N, C-alpha and C positions, 0 to 999 in steps of 0.2 A: 469435524471441524478443520477449515482451513483458512489460514492467516496468510496476509499480505504487508510486508515491511518498504513503504516506498521512501528514502533517502531523496530527500529535495532541498538543491546546494542555492536557490533563486531567489524561489513563493517566500512574496510577503508577509513581514510577521504582524504586520497594524492591516485595518480592513477598511483603510482610504484609498481605495483604487478602483477603476473603473470595470466594470463587467464587459464593455462593450471592446477594451483592450485586454485582454489575458495572458496573450503571449509577451507583448510587451511590457504595459505599465505593470502588470499584473508576475511582472519574472517567472513568462511560460508556467503558470499556472493553469493552461490549457490543457500541461503534458497529465498534472495528477488530475483533473475534471476527468481525463479520458481513462486515467485506470481507476476511476470510482466508479464508471459507468463500466467496464470491463470486468472488475470484481463483482459488481453487483448483479447486473441486470439480465433477466435472462427476457424469451418473449411473452411477454405479457405477467411477467413474474419478477420475481427479487430471489439473489438466494441467501438464504435464510442461516446456512453454518458456516458465515464467513464474517471474518472480522480484516478491516484494514487500516492501518496506520501510518498516517503522513509525521515521518521526522524533519520539522523545517529547519533548516541554518541551524541544524543543534541545538536548537534552544526551545520549541517548541512539538508539541506531538497531539496531533490531532487524533482518535479512534473512534471508529463508524463500524457499528452491529448489525451487521445487517437482520438480525432478531427483531430490530427495536428501530430501524430504519425507516423514515417518511420522508417522504416528499421530493428523492432522488427519482429524475426522470432525464431521457436519452441527452440532452443538449447541454452542450457545456458552461453556458450560460448560467442556466440556475442551477447547477451545481454549483459555478462560481460564487455566486448568493449562500450558498449555505456554509462554504466556507468562509467569508467575508462574516458572516456572524456568527460562528465560532472565535475565527481573531476576534471582534470585538467582545465577546464574552470575555475572551480573557483577560483582557485588559480590566476588566471596571470588576476582578473578583482579584481573593488574595493570588500571591506570586504561588500560595506551597497548595492550592486549594483543585482541585479538577471541577470542572463545571461541564453541565450538560445545558449545549447551545438547543440543540434540536431533537426531536427524538430519533437516540442511533448515533449520532453523534455529539461526544465530548471530547473538551479541551484542556490540557495540562500544560504546564511548566516543565522540561527535559531534554534528555540531548538520546543520543541511539546507544549510549550505553545503558542508560537507565530504561529503557525499552526493554534492550538485551537482557540487561538482569530481570527484569523482571518475567522476560520467560522461560527462561533458564531456569527460574525459580517454582513455576510452574511445572517442569517437567517437560515444555515444549521444545523438539527441534528445531532450531536454525538450516533454511538449507538458502545457500547463495546464488543467486543467477548469474551465471559465469557463461560466457562464448567458448572458456576455454575447459570447462568442466565437462562430466562424463552426459553424455546422452540422457536425457531425460526419460525416453522411451524404453531403456535399456537400465533403469536406475533404481536401486531398491529405494524407497522410500517411505519413512516411519510413517504411523499414525499422528493425526492433527500437525503436520506439517506448519512451518510457517516460512514463507520465503521471501528473501530478503534480494531487494533490486534498488538501482537508482536511479536517477532523473535522467535528464540529458547530458549531464557530466560525471565523469568516471566517480568512485570512490576516490574518498583521498588517503593519505599515507595512513589515517587515524583510527580513519573508520575500516581500514583494514587488516589495522590491530583490531580492533574489538569485535570485529568481526574472525577475527584469527580461530583457525579449527573448525569451521563449518564446512562442509562438504559441501562441493559445489556442480553444479548442475546444466547442462547448453538446452536450450530449446530447439536449437536447430544450428546449422550449419553458418548462419548468417548474422549478422548484428541487425537487432529487432528494434524498434521501441517500445517502453517499458509495455503499456497498455497489448501489445501485441503479446507479450509473454508472458503477459496474465491469462488472457484468452487460450493461447497454448497450454497454460499449467491445466486449467480449470478442465479444458478438452480432454489431456492424456488420464486425469484423474475421473470425471467422468467417465471415461471408458473405462478404464481400471473397477472403479465400484459397480458394473454395471456387468462385472466379468471379465472383460475384455482387458489382460493384462497387459501393459505394454503396447495399448493404442488400436486400433483396428483403420482400416479404407473404405 
């Protein structure tokens, strides 16, 4: 099992945005949509052993589970529609409830600390994706890792405190977009699972 957490600082908390303006009117929701595509989609398939978690403005958590996920397509617009439906579902239910908005997508009210505590209680190790970290190719990675990254903005000081103590790894010498980091993490883990520890050329 692999998991990714994307901390979203500007994405909307409500679904009243246009699917035609995900970068602007939807608070850079395009960033999250690309992360979802890279986290799950293969050529003619989907990664079943992956979960992806969006923490939106430290108030709302969207959980995507590849073992149940349906209707995820490569285009950002259709992914934005799935997110919008989930946001609408969150406002139709009590705030303490976890709601299944569509197959493989659930939503609940909560923040980064809540999600981190869930993973730690389950014994899932957190790994922070950071350009200042140890190179991914040489890093010793635990089973069932949870990779945490930010959207187009840096982690806040409060978020850094919540994530304090998590080892940091870097996917390369240049600062990349979040969805590119997810692709590179998948590639490295795929190589290792195929018996090529440390990656291949």
